[in-house]
C-alpha positions as CSV (number, residue, x, y, z in Angstrom):
1,X,49.0,-112.2,215.4
2,X,50.9,-111.6,218.6
3,X,49.7,-108.5,220.4
4,X,51.2,-106.6,223.3
5,X,50.4,-103.4,225.0
6,X,52.4,-100.4,226.1
7,X,51.3,-97.3,228.0
8,X,50.6,-94.0,226.3
9,X,51.3,-90.7,228.0
10,X,47.6,-90.5,228.9
11,X,48.0,-93.9,230.7
12,X,45.8,-95.7,228.2
13,X,47.1,-98.9,226.6
14,X,48.2,-98.9,222.9
15,X,47.9,-102.2,221.0
16,X,50.7,-103.2,218.6
17,X,49.4,-104.1,215.2
18,X,50.7,-104.7,211.7
19,X,50.6,-102.2,208.9
20,X,47.9,-104.3,207.3
21,X,45.7,-104.1,210.3
22,X,46.4,-100.3,210.7
23,X,45.5,-99.5,207.0
24,X,42.4,-101.7,207.0
25,X,41.2,-100.3,210.3
26,X,41.8,-96.7,209.3
27,X,40.0,-97.1,206.0
28,X,37.0,-98.8,207.7
29,X,36.9,-95.9,210.2
30,X,36.8,-93.4,207.4
31,X,33.7,-95.2,206.0
32,X,35.3,-97.0,203.1
33,X,32.9,-99.8,202.1
34,X,34.6,-101.0,198.8
35,X,38.0,-101.3,197.4
36,X,38.7,-101.8,193.6
37,X,42.0,-103.5,192.8
38,X,44.1,-105.5,190.4
39,X,45.9,-108.4,192.1
40,X,48.5,-108.4,193.5
41,X,48.7,-105.5,196.1
42,X,48.5,-105.2,199.9
43,X,47.3,-108.8,200.3
44,X,47.6,-108.6,204.1
45,X,45.5,-105.4,204.1
46,X,42.9,-107.1,201.9
47,X,42.6,-110.0,204.3
48,X,42.1,-107.5,207.2
49,X,39.5,-105.6,205.1
50,X,37.4,-108.8,204.7
51,X,37.3,-109.2,208.5
52,X,35.9,-105.6,208.7
53,X,33.3,-106.1,206.0
54,X,34.9,-104.0,203.3
55,X,34.0,-105.5,199.9
56,X,37.0,-106.3,197.7
57,X,36.2,-105.9,194.0
58,X,38.9,-107.7,191.9
59,X,38.9,-106.1,188.4
60,X,40.5,-107.1,185.1
61,X,42.7,-104.0,184.7
62,X,44.1,-101.2,186.8
63,X,42.4,-98.6,184.7
64,X,39.0,-100.2,185.3
65,X,39.7,-100.2,189.0
66,X,40.3,-96.5,188.9
67,X,37.2,-95.9,186.9
68,X,35.1,-98.0,189.3
69,X,36.5,-96.0,192.3
70,X,35.6,-92.8,190.4
71,X,32.0,-93.9,189.8
72,X,31.7,-95.1,193.4
73,X,33.0,-91.7,194.7
74,X,30.6,-89.7,192.5
75,X,27.5,-91.5,193.9
76,X,28.6,-92.3,197.5
77,X,30.0,-88.8,198.1
78,X,33.0,-90.5,199.7
79,X,36.5,-91.1,198.4
80,X,36.8,-94.1,196.1
81,X,39.8,-96.4,196.8
82,X,41.8,-98.2,194.1
83,X,45.0,-100.2,194.3
84,X,47.7,-101.9,192.1
85,X,51.1,-103.4,192.4
86,X,54.3,-101.8,191.1
87,X,54.1,-102.9,187.5
88,X,50.4,-101.8,187.3
89,X,51.1,-98.3,188.6
90,X,51.3,-96.8,185.2
91,X,47.9,-98.2,184.2
92,X,46.4,-96.9,187.4
93,X,47.8,-93.5,186.9
94,X,46.3,-93.4,183.4
95,X,42.9,-94.2,185.0
96,X,43.2,-91.2,187.3
97,X,43.0,-88.7,184.5
98,X,39.2,-88.8,184.4
99,X,38.6,-88.2,188.2
100,X,41.3,-85.5,188.1
101,X,39.6,-83.7,185.3
102,X,36.2,-84.3,187.0
103,X,37.4,-83.2,190.4
104,X,36.5,-86.5,192.0
105,X,38.2,-87.8,195.2
106,X,39.9,-91.1,194.4
107,X,42.7,-92.5,196.6
108,X,45.1,-94.7,194.7
109,X,47.6,-97.0,196.5
110,X,50.4,-98.6,194.7
111,X,53.4,-100.8,195.6
112,X,57.0,-100.2,194.7
113,X,60.2,-102.1,195.0
114,X,62.7,-101.5,197.8
115,X,65.2,-98.6,197.6
116,X,68.0,-101.0,196.8
117,X,66.2,-101.9,193.6
118,X,65.6,-98.4,192.4
119,X,67.7,-97.0,189.5
120,X,69.2,-100.4,188.8
121,X,67.0,-101.7,186.0
122,X,64.9,-103.8,188.3
123,X,62.3,-106.0,186.7
124,X,59.0,-104.1,186.1
125,X,60.1,-101.1,188.0
126,X,60.0,-97.4,186.9
127,X,59.7,-94.2,189.0
128,X,56.0,-93.8,190.0
129,X,55.7,-90.3,191.4
130,X,56.3,-88.5,188.1
131,X,53.5,-90.5,186.4
132,X,51.0,-89.5,189.1
133,X,52.1,-85.9,189.4
134,X,49.9,-84.7,186.5
135,X,46.7,-86.5,187.7
136,X,46.7,-86.0,191.5
137,X,46.4,-83.2,194.1
138,X,48.7,-85.0,196.5
139,X,51.4,-87.6,195.6
140,X,53.7,-89.1,198.1
141,X,55.8,-92.1,199.0
142,X,55.4,-93.9,202.3
143,X,58.9,-94.9,203.5
144,X,58.5,-95.8,207.1
145,X,55.9,-97.0,209.6
146,X,56.1,-93.6,211.3
147,X,55.0,-91.9,208.1
148,X,52.0,-94.1,207.4
149,X,49.5,-92.5,209.9
150,X,50.3,-88.9,208.8
151,X,50.3,-89.6,205.1
152,X,47.1,-91.7,205.1
153,X,45.3,-88.9,207.0
154,X,46.7,-86.3,204.5
155,X,45.5,-88.4,201.6
156,X,41.9,-88.1,202.8
157,X,42.3,-84.5,203.7
158,X,43.6,-83.5,200.3
159,X,41.1,-85.6,198.4
160,X,38.0,-84.1,200.0
161,X,38.9,-80.4,200.6
162,X,38.8,-77.5,198.2
163,X,38.0,-78.7,194.7
164,X,38.1,-82.5,195.3
165,X,40.5,-84.7,193.4
166,X,42.7,-87.8,193.3
167,X,45.6,-88.5,195.6
168,X,48.3,-91.2,195.4
169,X,50.4,-93.0,198.1
170,X,53.2,-95.3,197.0
171,X,53.7,-98.1,199.5
172,X,56.9,-100.0,200.1
173,X,57.2,-103.4,198.6
174,X,56.4,-104.2,195.0
175,X,53.0,-105.6,196.2
176,X,53.0,-103.4,199.3
177,X,54.2,-106.3,201.5
178,X,56.6,-104.1,203.4
179,X,53.8,-101.8,204.4
180,X,51.6,-104.8,205.3
181,X,54.4,-106.0,207.7
182,X,55.0,-102.6,209.4
183,X,54.8,-102.8,213.2
184,X,52.6,-100.0,214.3
185,X,52.6,-98.9,217.9
186,X,49.7,-96.5,217.5
187,X,46.0,-96.7,217.2
188,X,44.5,-95.4,213.9
189,X,43.9,-91.7,214.0
190,X,40.9,-90.9,211.8
191,X,39.5,-87.5,211.0
192,X,36.0,-88.4,210.0
193,X,35.2,-85.0,208.5
194,X,37.4,-86.0,205.6
195,X,35.6,-89.3,204.9
196,X,33.1,-87.4,202.7
197,X,33.2,-84.4,200.3
198,X,33.1,-81.5,200.4
199,X,34.7,-81.8,203.8
200,X,34.4,-78.0,204.4
201,X,31.8,-75.6,203.0
202,X,33.3,-72.1,203.2
203,X,30.6,-69.4,203.2
204,X,30.9,-66.3,201.1
205,X,31.7,-62.7,202.2
206,X,28.3,-60.9,202.7
207,X,29.6,-57.9,200.6
208,X,30.2,-60.3,197.7
209,X,26.7,-61.7,197.9
210,X,25.2,-58.1,198.0
211,X,27.2,-57.2,194.9
212,X,26.0,-60.3,193.1
213,X,22.4,-59.7,194.0
214,X,22.7,-56.1,192.7
215,X,24.1,-57.4,189.3
216,X,21.2,-59.9,189.0
217,X,18.6,-57.3,189.9
218,X,20.0,-54.9,187.2
219,X,20.1,-57.6,184.5
220,X,17.3,-57.9,182.0
221,X,18.3,-61.4,180.8
222,X,20.2,-63.3,183.5
223,X,21.1,-67.0,183.3
224,X,22.4,-69.4,186.0
225,X,24.9,-72.0,184.8
226,X,25.2,-74.7,187.4
227,X,28.5,-76.7,187.3
228,X,30.0,-79.8,188.9
229,X,30.4,-77.9,192.2
230,X,26.7,-77.8,192.6
231,X,26.5,-81.6,192.2
232,X,29.5,-82.0,194.6
233,X,27.8,-79.8,197.2
234,X,24.4,-81.4,196.7
235,X,23.1,-77.9,196.1
236,X,20.6,-78.5,193.3
237,X,17.5,-77.9,195.4
238,X,18.9,-74.5,196.7
239,X,19.9,-73.4,193.2
240,X,16.5,-74.3,191.9
241,X,14.8,-72.3,194.6
242,X,17.0,-69.3,193.8
243,X,16.0,-69.6,190.1
244,X,12.4,-69.8,191.0
245,X,12.5,-66.9,193.3
246,X,13.9,-64.6,190.6
247,X,12.5,-66.4,187.5
248,X,16.0,-67.0,186.1
249,X,16.5,-69.7,183.4
250,X,19.0,-72.4,184.4
251,X,21.5,-74.1,182.2
252,X,24.0,-76.7,183.4
253,X,27.4,-78.0,182.5
254,X,27.4,-81.8,181.9
255,X,28.7,-82.3,185.5
256,X,26.0,-80.0,186.9
257,X,23.2,-81.9,185.3
258,X,20.5,-82.9,187.8
259,X,20.5,-79.4,189.3
260,X,17.0,-78.9,188.0
261,X,14.6,-81.4,186.4
262,X,14.5,-81.0,182.7
263,X,10.8,-80.7,182.5
264,X,11.0,-77.7,184.8
265,X,9.9,-74.4,183.1
266,X,13.2,-72.7,183.9
267,X,15.4,-75.5,182.6
268,X,17.1,-74.8,179.3
269,X,19.4,-77.8,179.2
270,X,23.2,-78.4,179.0
271,X,25.3,-75.6,177.7
272,X,28.6,-75.6,175.8
273,X,30.2,-78.0,173.3
274,X,28.3,-81.2,174.2
275,X,25.1,-79.3,174.6
276,X,21.4,-78.8,173.9
277,X,21.1,-76.1,171.4
278,X,18.5,-74.3,173.4
279,X,20.9,-73.7,176.3
280,X,23.5,-72.2,173.9
281,X,20.9,-69.9,172.4
282,X,19.7,-68.6,175.8
283,X,23.2,-68.1,177.2
284,X,24.3,-66.3,174.0
285,X,21.5,-63.8,174.5
286,X,22.0,-63.3,178.3
287,X,23.3,-60.0,179.6
288,X,24.4,-61.5,183.0
289,X,25.6,-65.1,183.7
290,X,26.0,-66.5,187.1
291,X,28.4,-69.5,187.1
292,X,27.9,-71.6,190.3
293,X,30.6,-74.2,190.9
294,X,32.0,-74.2,187.3
295,X,35.6,-73.7,186.3
296,X,34.4,-72.0,183.0
297,X,36.5,-74.3,180.8
298,X,36.2,-74.7,177.1
299,X,33.4,-77.4,177.2
300,X,30.9,-75.4,179.2
301,X,31.6,-72.2,177.2
302,X,31.9,-73.8,173.8
303,X,35.5,-72.8,173.3
304,X,35.1,-69.7,175.4
305,X,32.6,-68.3,172.9
306,X,29.9,-68.0,175.6
307,X,28.7,-65.8,177.2
308,X,28.7,-63.0,174.7
309,X,31.1,-60.1,175.0
310,X,29.8,-57.4,177.3
311,X,27.7,-59.8,179.4
312,X,28.5,-59.4,183.1
313,X,29.8,-62.6,184.6
314,X,29.5,-63.7,188.3
315,X,31.5,-66.7,189.2
316,X,31.3,-68.8,192.4
317,X,34.0,-71.3,193.1
318,X,35.5,-73.0,196.1
319,X,39.0,-72.5,194.7
320,X,39.9,-68.8,194.6
321,X,42.5,-69.5,191.9
322,X,39.7,-70.3,189.4
323,X,37.9,-67.0,189.8
324,X,38.4,-65.1,186.6
325,X,40.8,-67.6,185.2
326,X,39.0,-67.8,181.8
327,X,36.5,-64.9,181.8
328,X,36.6,-61.3,182.9
329,X,34.3,-61.1,186.0
330,X,32.0,-58.5,187.3
331,X,32.1,-60.3,190.5
332,X,34.1,-63.4,191.8
333,X,32.9,-65.2,195.0
334,X,35.1,-67.7,196.8
335,X,32.7,-70.1,198.5
336,X,31.2,-73.6,198.5
337,X,28.5,-73.7,195.8
338,X,25.8,-74.7,198.2
339,X,26.8,-72.2,200.9
340,X,26.8,-69.4,198.4
341,X,23.5,-70.4,196.8
342,X,21.8,-70.4,200.2
343,X,23.1,-66.9,200.9
344,X,22.0,-65.7,197.5
345,X,18.5,-67.2,198.1
346,X,18.2,-65.4,201.4
347,X,19.3,-62.1,199.9
348,X,17.3,-62.3,196.7
349,X,14.1,-60.1,196.4
350,X,11.3,-61.6,194.4
351,X,10.3,-58.1,193.2
352,X,13.2,-58.5,190.7
353,X,11.7,-61.5,189.0
354,X,12.5,-61.8,185.3
355,X,9.2,-63.4,184.3
356,X,9.2,-62.2,180.7
357,X,12.7,-63.5,180.0
358,X,11.8,-66.8,181.6
359,X,8.7,-67.1,179.5
360,X,10.8,-66.5,176.4
361,X,13.3,-69.2,177.4
362,X,10.5,-71.6,178.0
363,X,9.2,-70.9,174.5
364,X,12.6,-71.6,173.0
365,X,12.6,-75.0,174.7
366,X,9.1,-75.8,173.5
367,X,10.0,-74.9,169.9
368,X,13.0,-77.2,170.1
369,X,11.0,-80.1,171.5
370,X,8.6,-79.8,168.5
371,X,11.6,-79.8,166.1
372,X,13.1,-83.1,167.4
373,X,9.8,-84.9,168.1
374,X,9.8,-86.7,164.7
375,X,13.3,-88.2,165.2
376,X,12.6,-89.1,168.8
377,X,9.7,-91.2,167.6
378,X,11.4,-92.5,164.4
379,X,10.1,-96.0,163.5
380,X,12.6,-97.2,160.9
381,X,15.5,-99.6,161.1
382,X,18.3,-99.6,162.0
383,X,17.2,-97.8,165.2
384,X,17.7,-94.1,165.2
385,X,19.8,-93.0,168.2
386,X,17.2,-90.2,168.9
387,X,14.6,-92.9,169.4
388,X,16.9,-94.8,171.7
389,X,17.3,-91.7,173.8
390,X,13.6,-91.2,174.0
391,X,13.0,-94.8,175.2
392,X,15.8,-94.5,177.8
393,X,14.1,-91.3,179.0
394,X,10.8,-93.1,179.4
395,X,12.4,-96.2,181.0
396,X,14.5,-94.4,183.7
397,X,13.0,-94.8,187.1
398,X,12.6,-91.7,189.3
399,X,15.7,-92.7,191.4
400,X,17.9,-93.9,188.5
401,X,21.5,-93.2,188.0
402,X,22.5,-92.6,184.3
403,X,26.2,-93.0,183.4
404,X,27.5,-91.9,180.1
405,X,30.7,-92.2,178.1
406,X,32.5,-89.3,176.5
407,X,32.0,-88.2,172.9
408,X,28.6,-88.9,171.3
409,X,27.3,-90.8,174.3
410,X,27.7,-87.6,176.3
411,X,26.2,-85.5,173.6
412,X,23.2,-87.8,173.1
413,X,22.4,-88.1,176.8
414,X,22.9,-84.4,177.4
415,X,20.7,-83.3,174.4
416,X,18.1,-86.0,174.0
417,X,17.7,-88.0,177.3
418,X,15.5,-86.2,179.7
419,X,16.0,-86.4,183.4
420,X,12.7,-85.3,184.7
421,X,12.9,-86.3,188.4
422,X,14.8,-84.6,191.2
423,X,15.9,-88.1,192.5
424,X,17.8,-89.0,189.3
425,X,21.5,-88.7,189.0
426,X,23.7,-88.2,186.0
427,X,27.4,-88.8,185.8
428,X,29.6,-88.8,182.7
429,X,33.2,-89.3,181.6
430,X,35.3,-86.2,181.9
431,X,37.1,-87.2,178.7
432,X,38.2,-90.8,178.8
433,X,36.5,-93.1,176.3
434,X,35.5,-96.5,177.8
435,X,35.1,-94.9,181.3
436,X,31.3,-95.4,181.6
437,X,30.9,-99.1,182.0
438,X,33.4,-99.7,184.8
439,X,32.3,-96.4,186.4
440,X,28.7,-97.7,186.4
441,X,29.8,-100.7,188.3
442,X,31.4,-98.5,190.9
443,X,28.2,-96.4,191.1
444,X,26.1,-99.5,191.7
445,X,28.4,-100.5,194.5
446,X,27.8,-97.1,196.1
447,X,24.0,-97.3,195.7
448,X,23.0,-101.0,195.3
449,X,19.3,-100.1,195.9
450,X,19.1,-97.7,192.9
451,X,18.8,-98.7,189.2
452,X,22.0,-97.9,187.3
453,X,21.9,-97.4,183.5
454,X,25.0,-97.0,181.4
455,X,25.0,-95.7,177.8
456,X,28.1,-96.3,175.8
457,X,28.9,-96.9,172.1
458,X,30.5,-100.0,170.8
459,X,33.8,-98.2,170.5
460,X,33.7,-97.3,174.2
461,X,32.4,-100.6,175.4
462,X,35.2,-102.6,173.7
463,X,37.7,-101.0,176.2
464,X,36.4,-102.9,179.3
465,X,33.8,-105.4,178.2
466,X,35.7,-108.1,180.2
467,X,34.3,-106.3,183.3
468,X,31.1,-108.1,182.5
469,X,32.7,-111.0,184.3
470,X,33.3,-108.8,187.3
471,X,29.7,-107.7,187.3
472,X,28.4,-111.3,187.1
473,X,30.9,-112.6,189.7
474,X,30.2,-109.9,192.2
475,X,26.5,-109.5,191.5
476,X,26.8,-105.9,190.4
477,X,23.5,-105.6,188.6
478,X,23.7,-102.7,186.2
479,X,21.9,-102.2,182.9
480,X,24.4,-101.4,180.1
481,X,23.0,-100.0,176.9
482,X,25.3,-100.3,173.9
483,X,24.6,-97.9,171.0
484,X,26.0,-100.5,168.5
485,X,26.6,-98.9,165.1
486,X,29.7,-100.8,164.2
487,X,32.0,-97.7,164.2
488,X,33.3,-94.7,166.0
489,X,30.5,-92.6,164.6
490,X,31.8,-89.3,166.0
491,X,35.2,-89.9,164.5
492,X,33.7,-90.6,161.0
493,X,33.1,-86.9,160.6
494,X,36.7,-85.9,161.2
495,X,38.0,-88.8,159.1
496,X,35.8,-87.6,156.2
497,X,37.1,-84.1,156.5
498,X,40.7,-85.4,156.5
499,X,40.2,-87.5,153.4
500,X,38.2,-84.9,151.5
501,X,38.2,-86.1,147.9
502,X,41.3,-88.3,148.3
503,X,40.9,-92.0,147.5
504,X,41.7,-94.6,150.1
505,X,40.2,-96.9,152.7
506,X,38.8,-94.4,155.2
507,X,36.9,-97.2,157.0
508,X,40.1,-98.5,158.4
509,X,40.3,-95.4,160.6
510,X,37.0,-95.7,162.4
511,X,35.0,-98.8,161.6
512,X,34.7,-102.1,163.5
513,X,33.2,-105.4,162.7
514,X,29.5,-105.7,163.7
515,X,29.6,-107.5,167.1
516,X,26.7,-109.2,169.0
517,X,27.4,-107.9,172.5
518,X,24.3,-109.6,173.8
519,X,25.8,-113.0,173.0
520,X,29.1,-112.0,174.7
521,X,27.2,-110.9,177.8
522,X,25.4,-114.2,178.0
523,X,28.7,-116.0,177.8
524,X,29.9,-114.0,180.8
525,X,26.8,-115.0,182.8
526,X,24.8,-111.8,182.3
527,X,21.4,-111.3,180.7
528,X,22.0,-110.2,177.1
529,X,19.2,-108.7,175.0
530,X,19.6,-107.9,171.3
531,X,17.4,-105.1,169.9
532,X,17.1,-104.5,166.2
533,X,13.7,-102.7,166.0
534,X,12.6,-99.5,167.8
535,X,9.4,-101.1,169.0
536,X,11.4,-103.7,170.9
537,X,13.1,-101.1,173.1
538,X,10.3,-100.7,175.7
539,X,10.0,-104.4,176.4
540,X,13.8,-104.8,176.6
541,X,14.1,-102.1,179.3
542,X,11.1,-103.5,181.2
543,X,12.8,-106.9,181.2
544,X,16.2,-105.4,182.2
545,X,14.6,-103.6,185.2
546,X,13.1,-106.8,186.4
547,X,16.3,-108.9,186.1
548,X,18.2,-109.8,189.1
549,X,21.6,-110.0,187.4
550,X,23.7,-107.7,185.2
551,X,22.0,-106.8,181.9
552,X,23.4,-105.7,178.6
553,X,21.0,-104.3,176.0
554,X,22.7,-104.4,172.6
555,X,20.9,-101.9,170.3
556,X,21.7,-102.1,166.6
557,X,21.6,-98.4,165.6
558,X,22.0,-96.3,162.5
559,X,25.5,-95.0,162.1
560,X,24.1,-92.0,160.2
561,X,22.3,-90.8,163.4
562,X,24.2,-87.6,164.3
563,X,23.4,-85.2,167.2
564,X,21.6,-82.1,166.2
565,X,24.3,-80.0,167.9
566,X,27.7,-81.1,166.7
567,X,30.9,-80.2,168.6
568,X,33.0,-77.6,166.7
569,X,35.9,-79.9,165.9
């Protein structure tokens, strides 16, 4: 590259650089370590990224790239980066639905054809911004070199502030080649505060904290519900100390899981639609519920049936527009989850402990564990999914990351897989089936030193099984557990209700051929382990943890295994 220098107003030289060098340099300065992409996009930028040590992960689909960026962001606490060319933009947009619903900062870059090609039936070209509008916080086109510095900074700023979320920049050139060739006469301007999330942690008003403390003191049966905001703010230890100081039981949303170890005497499990029945029972009896970092959607409230009518609700959220959106509040507090929890902990008085209520909640948990013990230790074949969950619980190292798909995989992991160590992390799909396997690869890229387990069903795994090749090619050594029952087991319930007593081939709607995924994994260069008996599970997980390559554990399970707490649809 030919370089020249000019003099800035402060008499310091400015180097001329290409757009590719500018983009790669800025991303590197923000702390980006990986980019997930589907060829072909910003090739010049990718070349410059290699020079800077940014790892380039070529995927087999744009949607998988978005899911990998999502998993990476959740574990690294930095924005995940994904990219696709013009014709792949629609697929990339579809992949952003999950990080949008989960409030995860993902930065998506796409290419588009030149203005002269727009609105003229150009090959593979449709308008991009409308597709991204529903799944992003910020969605813009880069038209000129002068815009690039501002819009790139804004992308990081939008992704990491307030409630985090995805952003999109549409780059000129169908593979971004025009942006690559920009001539930039400015050094990258980087605001490093926005290279992680949450970028800002607003503290609560002291009067709001005093009001919340008063409500908790007056309550006889208070419960804390920790949401995804607690995880985003890494506030679990503070919330746990608050609960211990006041002897308040703690339930979590799926995204808030990990706030408190599940063998802790104050833990009552995941509440809502994909829940542990114990949590729903305790929250239903509560007279005061403190939501921390939860948007009180239908999943965490089981269709807004929880808490009970008349219970006083306190809600803490970083987004003031969420306060009271779904539930009438006794008190709303606009603040970062961690900042608010610290203020509550400081203001709480241990003389208001709810020891009797906490003892009752612990008894509910103990009774439930006795009820499910037989199925968790079931010895028959095909393997009961309850037994699979127990063996996963036992196998997970203290620093493991567990990644779960939506549907039954979420329900099974939230109800019957125990996370008993503060160093364990749980992430799950916000709604997209097939998300978990590529997301687990992104999570492993973010934390290569930690064991990463993924639990998915055969229906979910079919979506992106070709990413086994990506894992083998790039040495992304995850452990993928397939709950292989030959069907979409959760859907079987609804299909049965739809058919009723009508004749017909209902199997066409939810059943697959039985597939040996372990054999497929071996063909891709991974370690494939087939498990057909429950007593084989322990050895399989021990072997998987020792392997130095990607592992797939294919478990032949009983399709009649159903979660003890079914969703209401």
